[in-house]
ROFI-608247 format. One line per field, with one value per residue: residue number from 1; residue in three letters; chain; z, y, x of N, C-alpha, C in turn. Coordinates in steps of 0.05 Angstrom, whole numbers, padded with zeros to 5 digits, always signed. Last residue first. Layout:
N
nr <- [NUM / ...]
rest <- [Ala / ...]
kette <- [A / ...]
n.Z <- [Z / ...]
n.Y <- [Y / ...]
n.X <- [X / ...]
ca.Z <- [Z / ...]
ca.Y <- [Y / ...]
ca.X <- [X / ...]
c.Z <- [Z / ...]
c.Y <- [Y / ...]
c.X <- [X / ...]
//
This chain:
117
nr <- [117 / 116 / 115 / 114 / 113 / 112 / 111 / 110 / 109 / 108 / 107 / 106 / 105 / 104 / 103 / 102 / 101 / 100 / 99 / 98 / 97 / 96 / 95 / 94 / 93 / 92 / 91 / 90 / 89 / 88 / 87 / 86 / 85 / 84 / 83 / 82 / 81 / 80 / 79 / 78 / 77 / 76 / 75 / 74 / 73 / 72 / 71 / 70 / 69 / 68 / 67 / 66 / 65 / 64 / 63 / 62 / 61 / 60 / 59 / 58 / 57 / 56 / 55 / 54 / 53 / 52 / 51 / 50 / 49 / 48 / 47 / 46 / 45 / 44 / 43 / 42 / 41 / 40 / 39 / 38 / 37 / 36 / 35 / 34 / 33 / 32 / 31 / 30 / 29 / 28 / 27 / 26 / 25 / 24 / 23 / 22 / 21 / 20 / 19 / 18 / 17 / 16 / 15 / 14 / 13 / 12 / 11 / 10 / 9 / 8 / 7 / 6 / 5 / 4 / 3 / 2 / 1]
rest <- [Arg / Gly / Pro / Pro / Glu / Gly / Tyr / Ile / Glu / Ala / Arg / Leu / Asp / Gln / Trp / Ser / Met / Ala / Glu / Leu / Pro / Asp / Ala / Ala / Asp / Pro / Asp / Gly / Val / Ser / Ala / Asp / Pro / Val / Glu / Tyr / Gly / Ala / Ala / Ser / Arg / Ser / Asp / Ala / Leu / Val / Arg / Arg / Leu / Gly / Glu / Glu / Val / Val / Ala / Arg / Leu / Ser / Arg / Arg / Ser / Arg / Lys / Ala / Tyr / Arg / Lys / Ala / Gln / Glu / Phe / Leu / Ala / Asp / Gln / Ile / Glu / Ile / Thr / Thr / Lys / Val / Pro / Gly / Tyr / Gln / Gly / Tyr / Leu / His / Val / Gln / Ala / Ile / Pro / Tyr / Leu / Ala / Arg / Arg / Trp / Ser / Arg / Arg / Gly / Pro / Gly / Gly / Ala / Lys / His / Pro / Leu / Gln / Phe / Ala / Met]
kette <- [A / A / A / A / A / A / A / A / A / A / A / A / A / A / A / A / A / A / A / A / A / A / A / A / A / A / A / A / A / A / A / A / A / A / A / A / A / A / A / A / A / A / A / A / A / A / A / A / A / A / A / A / A / A / A / A / A / A / A / A / A / A / A / A / A / A / A / A / A / A / A / A / A / A / A / A / A / A / A / A / A / A / A / A / A / A / A / A / A / A / A / A / A / A / A / A / A / A / A / A / A / A / A / A / A / A / A / A / A / A / A / A / A / A / A / A / A]
n.Z <- [-00264 / -00286 / -00231 / -00162 / -00139 / -00126 / -00149 / -00192 / -00224 / -00231 / -00265 / -00303 / -00321 / -00337 / -00384 / -00409 / -00417 / -00449 / -00420 / -00378 / -00406 / -00452 / -00478 / -00470 / -00466 / -00407 / -00368 / -00300 / -00267 / -00248 / -00224 / -00240 / -00190 / -00197 / -00194 / -00179 / -00186 / -00133 / -00112 / -00125 / -00101 / -00046 / -00038 / -00048 / -00006 / +00036 / +00025 / +00037 / +00091 / +00108 / +00093 / +00126 / +00179 / +00180 / +00171 / +00219 / +00256 / +00229 / +00250 / +00279 / +00287 / +00342 / +00337 / +00307 / +00347 / +00382 / +00350 / +00340 / +00389 / +00399 / +00358 / +00380 / +00431 / +00409 / +00344 / +00313 / +00269 / +00237 / +00200 / +00154 / +00111 / +00045 / +00010 / -00043 / -00092 / -00130 / -00186 / -00229 / -00263 / -00201 / -00164 / -00097 / -00040 / -00010 / -00039 / +00006 / +00048 / +00072 / +00114 / +00165 / +00204 / +00272 / +00313 / +00376 / +00415 / +00467 / +00427 / +00396 / +00338 / +00293 / +00223 / +00156 / +00101 / +00034 / -00008 / -00065 / -00112]
n.Y <- [+00952 / +00943 / +00946 / +00933 / +00868 / +00820 / +00779 / +00775 / +00824 / +00808 / +00773 / +00793 / +00836 / +00801 / +00773 / +00810 / +00797 / +00767 / +00731 / +00742 / +00742 / +00699 / +00711 / +00660 / +00607 / +00595 / +00653 / +00634 / +00590 / +00514 / +00470 / +00402 / +00365 / +00311 / +00244 / +00184 / +00135 / +00123 / +00094 / +00049 / +00033 / +00042 / -00008 / -00054 / -00039 / -00043 / -00105 / -00136 / -00115 / -00149 / -00199 / -00204 / -00200 / -00250 / -00283 / -00287 / -00297 / -00344 / -00347 / -00344 / -00293 / -00288 / -00285 / -00246 / -00205 / -00215 / -00191 / -00141 / -00116 / -00125 / -00092 / -00047 / -00038 / -00036 / -00021 / -00058 / -00073 / -00136 / -00176 / -00235 / -00283 / -00306 / -00363 / -00352 / -00359 / -00356 / -00316 / -00287 / -00324 / -00372 / -00431 / -00435 / -00466 / -00498 / -00476 / -00461 / -00479 / -00552 / -00586 / -00635 / -00687 / -00709 / -00748 / -00759 / -00751 / -00708 / -00678 / -00648 / -00649 / -00626 / -00645 / -00648 / -00627 / -00638 / -00586 / -00559 / -00514]
n.X <- [+00186 / +00135 / +00084 / +00096 / +00082 / +00055 / +00083 / +00049 / +00062 / +00117 / +00112 / +00102 / +00140 / +00178 / +00158 / +00097 / +00028 / -00005 / -00025 / -00059 / -00111 / -00135 / -00197 / -00248 / -00266 / -00281 / -00298 / -00296 / -00262 / -00253 / -00255 / -00257 / -00233 / -00180 / -00195 / -00163 / -00135 / -00114 / -00150 / -00144 / -00090 / -00110 / -00144 / -00101 / -00070 / -00110 / -00123 / -00067 / -00063 / -00101 / -00090 / -00051 / -00065 / -00099 / -00055 / -00029 / -00060 / -00115 / -00179 / -00223 / -00246 / -00222 / -00162 / -00156 / -00179 / -00135 / -00099 / -00112 / -00097 / -00051 / -00036 / -00047 / -00022 / +00038 / +00045 / +00097 / +00145 / +00162 / +00205 / +00198 / +00196 / +00172 / +00175 / +00230 / +00273 / +00341 / +00346 / +00321 / +00290 / +00279 / +00259 / +00232 / +00231 / +00190 / +00128 / +00068 / +00042 / +00043 / -00006 / +00023 / +00021 / +00051 / +00073 / +00099 / +00141 / +00109 / +00052 / +00021 / +00066 / +00110 / +00108 / +00135 / +00095 / +00075 / +00062 / +00025 / +00013]
ca.Z <- [-00243 / -00299 / -00261 / -00183 / -00143 / -00122 / -00118 / -00183 / -00220 / -00212 / -00239 / -00295 / -00315 / -00313 / -00352 / -00404 / -00399 / -00463 / -00446 / -00380 / -00399 / -00425 / -00481 / -00472 / -00486 / -00419 / -00397 / -00321 / -00262 / -00263 / -00208 / -00253 / -00205 / -00185 / -00215 / -00174 / -00206 / -00157 / -00105 / -00133 / -00129 / -00059 / -00039 / -00068 / -00034 / +00035 / +00024 / +00006 / +00070 / +00114 / +00084 / +00094 / +00164 / +00180 / +00150 / +00188 / +00252 / +00241 / +00231 / +00278 / +00267 / +00344 / +00348 / +00288 / +00318 / +00388 / +00361 / +00313 / +00381 / +00417 / +00359 / +00354 / +00430 / +00429 / +00370 / +00311 / +00289 / +00232 / +00225 / +00162 / +00138 / +00057 / +00030 / -00033 / -00070 / -00114 / -00170 / -00217 / -00265 / -00211 / -00187 / -00125 / -00054 / +00001 / -00045 / -00013 / +00026 / +00072 / +00088 / +00154 / +00177 / +00245 / +00293 / +00361 / +00397 / +00453 / +00458 / +00413 / +00355 / +00317 / +00242 / +00183 / +00119 / +00068 / -00007 / -00040 / -00110]
ca.Y <- [+00961 / +00960 / +00935 / +00958 / +00894 / +00843 / +00782 / +00750 / +00817 / +00832 / +00769 / +00772 / +00845 / +00820 / +00761 / +00805 / +00805 / +00793 / +00722 / +00746 / +00768 / +00697 / +00712 / +00679 / +00618 / +00584 / +00640 / +00653 / +00604 / +00541 / +00484 / +00429 / +00370 / +00335 / +00266 / +00206 / +00145 / +00131 / +00122 / +00056 / +00030 / +00055 / +00021 / -00050 / -00037 / -00023 / -00080 / -00134 / -00112 / -00118 / -00185 / -00209 / -00177 / -00223 / -00285 / -00281 / -00270 / -00339 / -00348 / -00366 / -00297 / -00285 / -00310 / -00267 / -00205 / -00214 / -00220 / -00156 / -00123 / -00143 / -00117 / -00054 / -00039 / -00055 / -00013 / -00050 / -00065 / -00105 / -00170 / -00201 / -00277 / -00280 / -00341 / -00369 / -00345 / -00368 / -00327 / -00274 / -00313 / -00354 / -00418 / -00431 / -00449 / -00479 / -00497 / -00446 / -00462 / -00516 / -00572 / -00608 / -00672 / -00701 / -00727 / -00761 / -00776 / -00729 / -00686 / -00667 / -00632 / -00645 / -00623 / -00658 / -00626 / -00646 / -00618 / -00560 / -00537]
ca.X <- [+00199 / +00154 / +00092 / +00086 / +00109 / +00045 / +00087 / +00053 / +00038 / +00112 / +00141 / +00085 / +00109 / +00182 / +00163 / +00130 / +00052 / +00004 / -00012 / -00027 / -00101 / -00113 / -00169 / -00237 / -00256 / -00259 / -00309 / -00292 / -00286 / -00245 / -00257 / -00250 / -00253 / -00185 / -00179 / -00177 / -00149 / -00094 / -00150 / -00166 / -00095 / -00087 / -00154 / -00126 / -00061 / -00094 / -00144 / -00087 / -00043 / -00103 / -00120 / -00043 / -00043 / -00117 / -00081 / -00015 / -00050 / -00086 / -00159 / -00214 / -00247 / -00256 / -00179 / -00157 / -00194 / -00165 / -00094 / -00104 / -00132 / -00072 / -00025 / -00061 / -00048 / +00017 / +00042 / +00068 / +00140 / +00152 / +00198 / +00204 / +00198 / +00188 / +00170 / +00203 / +00259 / +00317 / +00360 / +00340 / +00307 / +00274 / +00283 / +00228 / +00244 / +00213 / +00141 / +00092 / +00025 / +00051 / +00009 / +00010 / +00023 / +00022 / +00077 / +00071 / +00138 / +00142 / +00068 / +00005 / +00049 / +00107 / +00104 / +00131 / +00117 / +00073 / +00070 / +00025 / +00030]
c.Z <- [-00245 / -00281 / -00270 / -00216 / -00163 / -00120 / -00113 / -00150 / -00193 / -00201 / -00224 / -00262 / -00300 / -00305 / -00323 / -00375 / -00408 / -00442 / -00458 / -00399 / -00391 / -00424 / -00453 / -00467 / -00490 / -00449 / -00412 / -00352 / -00287 / -00261 / -00220 / -00232 / -00213 / -00201 / -00199 / -00189 / -00200 / -00175 / -00127 / -00131 / -00141 / -00092 / -00052 / -00067 / -00050 / +00005 / +00026 / +00010 / +00042 / +00092 / +00089 / +00088 / +00139 / +00169 / +00155 / +00166 / +00230 / +00237 / +00243 / +00251 / +00256 / +00312 / +00343 / +00306 / +00306 / +00362 / +00363 / +00325 / +00359 / +00410 / +00370 / +00351 / +00403 / +00431 / +00385 / +00337 / +00292 / +00264 / +00218 / +00185 / +00141 / +00086 / +00045 / -00011 / -00063 / -00089 / -00150 / -00191 / -00255 / -00235 / -00198 / -00142 / -00094 / -00016 / -00028 / -00014 / +00003 / +00046 / +00088 / +00131 / +00171 / +00223 / +00279 / +00342 / +00377 / +00434 / +00440 / +00442 / +00372 / +00327 / +00269 / +00212 / +00148 / +00080 / +00023 / -00033 / -00081]
c.Y <- [+00951 / +00971 / +00954 / +00943 / +00905 / +00872 / +00805 / +00761 / +00794 / +00832 / +00788 / +00766 / +00820 / +00831 / +00776 / +00786 / +00795 / +00804 / +00740 / +00736 / +00762 / +00727 / +00708 / +00688 / +00647 / +00599 / +00631 / +00639 / +00628 / +00564 / +00513 / +00450 / +00400 / +00353 / +00290 / +00228 / +00172 / +00145 / +00134 / +00090 / +00044 / +00053 / +00039 / -00017 / -00033 / -00022 / -00060 / -00106 / -00111 / -00109 / -00164 / -00197 / -00185 / -00203 / -00255 / -00275 / -00264 / -00306 / -00340 / -00370 / -00328 / -00295 / -00307 / -00293 / -00230 / -00216 / -00226 / -00181 / -00138 / -00146 / -00141 / -00080 / -00053 / -00057 / -00032 / -00045 / -00053 / -00095 / -00140 / -00196 / -00248 / -00279 / -00329 / -00350 / -00360 / -00349 / -00337 / -00288 / -00300 / -00341 / -00393 / -00420 / -00454 / -00463 / -00482 / -00474 / -00459 / -00505 / -00551 / -00594 / -00652 / -00690 / -00730 / -00739 / -00778 / -00751 / -00702 / -00678 / -00657 / -00630 / -00640 / -00644 / -00637 / -00639 / -00612 / -00587 / -00538]
c.X <- [+00228 / +00175 / +00115 / +00092 / +00091 / +00061 / +00077 / +00061 / +00033 / +00081 / +00120 / +00097 / +00094 / +00158 / +00171 / +00133 / +00079 / +00026 / +00005 / -00006 / -00068 / -00103 / -00158 / -00203 / -00251 / -00247 / -00278 / -00303 / -00277 / -00275 / -00255 / -00264 / -00252 / -00206 / -00189 / -00166 / -00171 / -00104 / -00124 / -00170 / -00121 / -00089 / -00136 / -00141 / -00081 / -00085 / -00131 / -00103 / -00054 / -00090 / -00115 / -00067 / -00046 / -00094 / -00092 / -00035 / -00038 / -00077 / -00132 / -00195 / -00244 / -00264 / -00211 / -00170 / -00188 / -00184 / -00124 / -00113 / -00130 / -00095 / -00041 / -00056 / -00064 / -00009 / +00026 / +00071 / +00114 / +00144 / +00185 / +00191 / +00209 / +00180 / +00183 / +00185 / +00244 / +00303 / +00329 / +00350 / +00329 / +00292 / +00273 / +00253 / +00234 / +00225 / +00167 / +00107 / +00042 / +00042 / +00023 / +00023 / +00010 / +00035 / +00049 / +00074 / +00110 / +00128 / +00093 / +00030 / +00033 / +00081 / +00095 / +00122 / +00113 / +00103 / +00071 / +00047 / +00034]
//
């Protein structure tokens, strides 16, 4: 849903129109919401690098930042599916030698104390 907003451009008395990407406000179950403006702190060198990249790619800085955030969030979703490889040793069908120990003996084994203390 796009609509037109007046936008001053080119000098005094001249007007042009540009498209807004989002409606000004939408009504939601929890109230009104619309585009969110926020302030973030970025290191100066990174900011300058991002501005140069945006200029070279003929895109707005906003578009570059949004794309970066989308990529990071997509990568984090794919990383969540990582499973630790099985590095077990020994026979998986063998009896567990620790099951026969009492809690006191197991604690002694863990902390390197003599058993039955």
